[in-house]
LUMVEX-473662 format. One record per residue (C-alpha): x, y negated, z. Coordinates in Angstrom, 2 decimals, decimal comma. Layout:
<xx=X; yy=Y; zz=Z>
...
END
This chain:
<xx=-7,28; yy=-0,83; zz=-6,67>
<xx=-8,64; yy=-2,88; zz=-4,08>
<xx=-5,02; yy=-4,42; zz=-3,61>
<xx=-5,30; yy=-5,04; zz=-7,32>
<xx=-8,98; yy=-6,43; zz=-7,06>
<xx=-7,87; yy=-9,13; zz=-3,91>
<xx=-4,42; yy=-10,46; zz=-5,71>
<xx=-5,03; yy=-14,36; zz=-6,59>
<xx=-2,36; yy=-13,81; zz=-9,24>
<xx=-3,69; yy=-10,91; zz=-11,33>
<xx=-7,51; yy=-13,51; zz=-10,84>
<xx=-4,93; yy=-16,17; zz=-11,93>
<xx=-4,09; yy=-14,33; zz=-15,30>
<xx=-7,62; yy=-13,36; zz=-16,44>
<xx=-9,00; yy=-16,97; zz=-15,85>
<xx=-12,29; yy=-16,65; zz=-17,64>
<xx=-11,95; yy=-13,31; zz=-19,16>
<xx=-14,16; yy=-10,23; zz=-18,62>
<xx=-12,24; yy=-7,84; zz=-16,94>
<xx=-12,36; yy=-3,66; zz=-17,67>
<xx=-8,78; yy=-1,98; zz=-15,70>
<xx=-6,89; yy=-3,19; zz=-13,03>
<xx=-3,40; yy=-2,23; zz=-11,24>
<xx=-0,71; yy=-3,36; zz=-8,74>
<xx=1,52; yy=-1,17; zz=-8,21>
<xx=4,55; yy=-1,19; zz=-5,13>
<xx=7,81; yy=0,33; zz=-4,89>
<xx=7,50; yy=3,00; zz=-2,22>
<xx=8,52; yy=2,24; zz=1,46>
<xx=12,14; yy=4,20; zz=0,72>
<xx=13,74; yy=1,61; zz=-1,94>
<xx=12,50; yy=-0,78; zz=0,66>
<xx=14,88; yy=1,28; zz=3,33>
<xx=17,65; yy=1,37; zz=0,84>
<xx=17,57; yy=-2,13; zz=0,32>
<xx=18,39; yy=-2,59; zz=4,35>
<xx=20,62; yy=-0,16; zz=3,91>
<xx=22,61; yy=-2,16; zz=1,80>
<xx=22,22; yy=-5,48; zz=3,44>
<xx=23,53; yy=-3,64; zz=6,75>
<xx=26,23; yy=-2,92; zz=5,10>
<xx=27,02; yy=-6,29; zz=3,45>
<xx=26,54; yy=-8,04; zz=7,06>
<xx=28,37; yy=-5,49; zz=8,96>
<xx=31,44; yy=-6,07; zz=6,19>
<xx=31,13; yy=-9,94; zz=5,97>
<xx=31,24; yy=-10,04; zz=10,00>
<xx=34,21; yy=-7,42; zz=10,19>
<xx=36,85; yy=-9,38; zz=7,67>
<xx=35,56; yy=-12,57; zz=9,63>
<xx=34,66; yy=-13,88; zz=6,11>
<xx=32,91; yy=-16,87; zz=5,72>
<xx=28,85; yy=-17,79; zz=5,61>
<xx=28,42; yy=-18,61; zz=2,16>
<xx=28,99; yy=-15,45; zz=0,51>
<xx=26,53; yy=-13,80; zz=2,82>
<xx=24,17; yy=-16,43; zz=2,18>
<xx=24,62; yy=-16,13; zz=-1,42>
<xx=23,89; yy=-12,49; zz=-1,39>
<xx=20,53; yy=-13,11; zz=0,74>
<xx=19,37; yy=-15,46; zz=-1,78>
<xx=19,78; yy=-12,73; zz=-4,80>
<xx=18,14; yy=-10,03; zz=-2,66>
<xx=15,10; yy=-12,18; zz=-2,43>
<xx=15,44; yy=-13,36; zz=-6,08>
<xx=15,15; yy=-9,80; zz=-7,05>
<xx=12,03; yy=-9,16; zz=-4,27>
<xx=10,20; yy=-11,90; zz=-5,48>
<xx=10,63; yy=-11,00; zz=-9,21>
<xx=10,00; yy=-6,74; zz=-9,33>
<xx=8,67; yy=-6,32; zz=-6,03>
<xx=5,28; yy=-5,49; zz=-8,14>
<xx=4,07; yy=-4,59; zz=-11,59>
<xx=0,21; yy=-6,01; zz=-12,33>
<xx=-1,64; yy=-4,81; zz=-15,68>
<xx=-5,02; yy=-6,72; zz=-15,83>
<xx=-6,74; yy=-5,66; zz=-18,89>
<xx=-9,60; yy=-7,28; zz=-19,94>
<xx=-11,74; yy=-7,60; zz=-23,31>
<xx=-9,22; yy=-9,85; zz=-25,15>
<xx=-6,25; yy=-9,67; zz=-24,00>
<xx=-3,33; yy=-7,40; zz=-22,11>
<xx=-1,96; yy=-8,48; zz=-18,78>
<xx=1,56; yy=-7,12; zz=-17,95>
<xx=3,69; yy=-8,88; zz=-15,07>
<xx=6,67; yy=-7,40; zz=-13,05>
<xx=6,85; yy=-9,95; zz=-10,53>
<xx=7,27; yy=-13,00; zz=-12,86>
<xx=7,63; yy=-11,18; zz=-16,10>
<xx=6,00; yy=-9,98; zz=-18,79>
<xx=3,70; yy=-10,23; zz=-21,47>
<xx=0,41; yy=-11,63; zz=-22,04>
<xx=-0,74; yy=-9,33; zz=-25,55>
<xx=-3,51; yy=-9,68; zz=-27,65>
<xx=-6,32; yy=-6,96; zz=-27,35>
<xx=-6,22; yy=-7,33; zz=-31,32>
<xx=-2,67; yy=-6,81; zz=-32,01>
<xx=-2,46; yy=-3,78; zz=-30,37>
<xx=-2,49; yy=-0,76; zz=-32,75>
<xx=-1,94; yy=1,96; zz=-30,56>
<xx=-2,14; yy=2,63; zz=-27,15>
<xx=-2,18; yy=5,98; zz=-25,38>
<xx=-1,18; yy=8,01; zz=-21,79>
<xx=1,67; yy=9,66; zz=-21,82>
<xx=4,82; yy=11,37; zz=-19,71>
<xx=7,74; yy=9,55; zz=-19,55>
<xx=11,70; yy=10,73; zz=-19,35>
<xx=13,64; yy=8,00; zz=-17,39>
<xx=16,92; yy=9,22; zz=-18,54>
<xx=15,81; yy=7,17; zz=-21,97>
<xx=15,39; yy=3,80; zz=-20,26>
<xx=18,39; yy=4,31; zz=-17,78>
<xx=16,88; yy=3,51; zz=-14,73>
<xx=13,51; yy=1,29; zz=-13,24>
<xx=12,24; yy=-2,46; zz=-13,52>
<xx=12,70; yy=-3,46; zz=-17,51>
<xx=14,90; yy=-1,72; zz=-19,82>
<xx=15,41; yy=-1,05; zz=-23,26>
<xx=15,89; yy=2,40; zz=-24,90>
<xx=17,60; yy=2,36; zz=-27,88>
<xx=16,20; yy=5,90; zz=-29,12>
<xx=13,31; yy=4,15; zz=-30,29>
<xx=13,48; yy=0,32; zz=-29,51>
<xx=11,25; yy=0,69; zz=-26,39>
<xx=10,50; yy=-1,44; zz=-23,54>
<xx=9,75; yy=-0,01; zz=-19,88>
<xx=7,90; yy=-2,06; zz=-17,24>
<xx=8,19; yy=1,18; zz=-15,02>
<xx=8,57; yy=1,48; zz=-10,70>
<xx=10,17; yy=3,88; zz=-9,28>
<xx=7,23; yy=6,47; zz=-7,65>
<xx=5,52; yy=6,57; zz=-10,73>
<xx=5,97; yy=9,94; zz=-11,29>
<xx=7,09; yy=9,89; zz=-14,81>
<xx=3,21; yy=8,38; zz=-15,83>
<xx=2,41; yy=5,54; zz=-17,91>
<xx=0,88; yy=4,19; zz=-20,77>
<xx=2,36; yy=3,27; zz=-24,14>
<xx=1,45; yy=0,38; zz=-26,24>
<xx=2,05; yy=-1,02; zz=-29,37>
<xx=1,75; yy=-4,03; zz=-31,06>
<xx=2,01; yy=-6,91; zz=-33,11>
<xx=4,21; yy=-9,96; zz=-32,66>
<xx=6,14; yy=-12,50; zz=-35,28>
<xx=9,04; yy=-9,89; zz=-34,65>
<xx=7,12; yy=-6,50; zz=-36,08>
<xx=5,74; yy=-4,17; zz=-33,94>
<xx=6,77; yy=-4,14; zz=-29,93>
<xx=6,61; yy=-0,86; zz=-28,37>
<xx=5,79; yy=-1,15; zz=-24,39>
<xx=5,79; yy=1,47; zz=-21,80>
<xx=3,81; yy=0,50; zz=-18,74>
<xx=3,86; yy=2,94; zz=-15,58>
<xx=0,43; yy=3,57; zz=-13,70>
<xx=-1,11; yy=5,07; zz=-11,19>
<xx=-3,99; yy=5,61; zz=-13,41>
<xx=-2,47; yy=6,24; zz=-17,45>
<xx=-5,99; yy=7,16; zz=-18,92>
<xx=-7,67; yy=5,19; zz=-17,10>
<xx=-6,00; yy=2,03; zz=-18,01>
<xx=-5,26; yy=3,60; zz=-21,54>
<xx=-9,41; yy=4,51; zz=-22,24>
<xx=-10,03; yy=0,73; zz=-20,74>
<xx=-7,84; yy=-0,97; zz=-23,48>
<xx=-9,32; yy=0,79; zz=-26,08>
<xx=-12,51; yy=0,48; zz=-25,19>
<xx=-11,46; yy=-3,10; zz=-25,91>
<xx=-9,79; yy=-2,06; zz=-29,26>
<xx=-12,73; yy=-0,25; zz=-30,53>
<xx=-15,17; yy=-3,91; zz=-29,58>
<xx=-12,30; yy=-5,39; zz=-31,68>
<xx=-13,09; yy=-3,38; zz=-34,76>
<xx=-10,39; yy=-1,07; zz=-34,20>
<xx=-10,61; yy=2,12; zz=-35,30>
<xx=-10,44; yy=4,36; zz=-32,02>
<xx=-11,41; yy=7,64; zz=-30,82>
<xx=-12,99; yy=7,42; zz=-27,52>
<xx=-14,19; yy=9,48; zz=-24,80>
<xx=-17,72; yy=10,09; zz=-23,70>
<xx=-19,27; yy=7,79; zz=-21,91>
<xx=-21,81; yy=8,49; zz=-19,08>
<xx=-24,90; yy=7,65; zz=-21,89>
<xx=-23,83; yy=10,25; zz=-23,82>
<xx=-23,13; yy=12,54; zz=-21,47>
<xx=-26,89; yy=11,97; zz=-20,47>
<xx=-25,40; yy=10,64; zz=-16,82>
<xx=-27,55; yy=7,90; zz=-14,81>
<xx=-26,30; yy=5,14; zz=-12,91>
<xx=-25,54; yy=7,01; zz=-9,57>
<xx=-23,78; yy=9,62; zz=-11,55>
<xx=-26,00; yy=12,70; zz=-9,79>
<xx=-26,90; yy=13,92; zz=-13,29>
<xx=-23,01; yy=15,83; zz=-13,97>
<xx=-24,33; yy=17,48; zz=-10,71>
<xx=-27,36; yy=18,81; zz=-10,53>
<xx=-25,71; yy=20,06; zz=-14,48>
<xx=-23,06; yy=22,00; zz=-12,61>
<xx=-24,74; yy=23,70; zz=-10,01>
<xx=-26,15; yy=26,87; zz=-11,71>
<xx=-22,82; yy=27,34; zz=-12,46>
<xx=-21,61; yy=27,01; zz=-9,21>
<xx=-24,50; yy=29,17; zz=-7,58>
<xx=-23,87; yy=31,99; zz=-10,13>
<xx=-20,50; yy=31,71; zz=-9,75>
<xx=-20,27; yy=32,53; zz=-5,96>
<xx=-23,32; yy=34,23; zz=-5,71>
<xx=-22,28; yy=37,67; zz=-3,73>
<xx=-23,35; yy=40,86; zz=-5,53>
<xx=-25,89; yy=43,31; zz=-3,88>
<xx=-23,36; yy=46,52; zz=-2,61>
<xx=-23,58; yy=49,39; zz=-4,14>
<xx=-25,80; yy=52,47; zz=-3,42>
<xx=-22,78; yy=54,52; zz=-2,85>
<xx=-21,20; yy=51,92; zz=-0,83>
<xx=-24,08; yy=51,40; zz=1,25>
<xx=-24,24; yy=54,88; zz=2,08>
<xx=-20,41; yy=55,43; zz=2,96>
<xx=-21,07; yy=54,81; zz=6,41>
<xx=-23,70; yy=56,82; zz=6,78>
<xx=-21,59; yy=60,03; zz=5,86>
<xx=-18,77; yy=59,27; zz=7,70>
<xx=-20,62; yy=59,12; zz=10,86>
<xx=-22,29; yy=62,55; zz=9,79>
<xx=-18,90; yy=63,94; zz=9,03>
<xx=-17,43; yy=63,27; zz=12,66>
<xx=-20,28; yy=64,45; zz=14,21>
END
């Protein structure tokens, strides 16, 4: 989360909007390892064939474009917008246009891979990333072409969906929200919940007194041996 909070591109997207939630996901290390292996194989093949340098430079440029475009998935939720950016690509969604939002587990096979993908099953677009463990937030929103369905990878899908739905609720949408801290009776220091749970915790883990017959058993055994 600190990485997202310090991201200048996210701050540029948000402008002066009040931020409710930020996320920034990177491809896992083994993705870059795979890129390095592909690059090394291609470079070795070029040298082995004594090929001209131009194809190698073109491949290097293509890899640089792919890296720049897809190296990070950024999401920012504000009071007025939801920004989804895969590198330099992605929608800016007005909160009042969102008609549905929920956290979900999705099947990667439905989209046939990672990146910016389209599913012919339900017509949804996925902005997903390797390493998301199948966790995402589904957003349906209105566009000039009708309702668009978007599935976005998230490391904290419940938090993201909650932030979006709270922003929708503030815009007048009929949204069922989970209870907030005030409704749970929590203070700013989050101490009330732990205090409320303490008696139950102690009661559950307080060892019971040994039964009288169990306490007397060692003495009986000793007497019999004597």
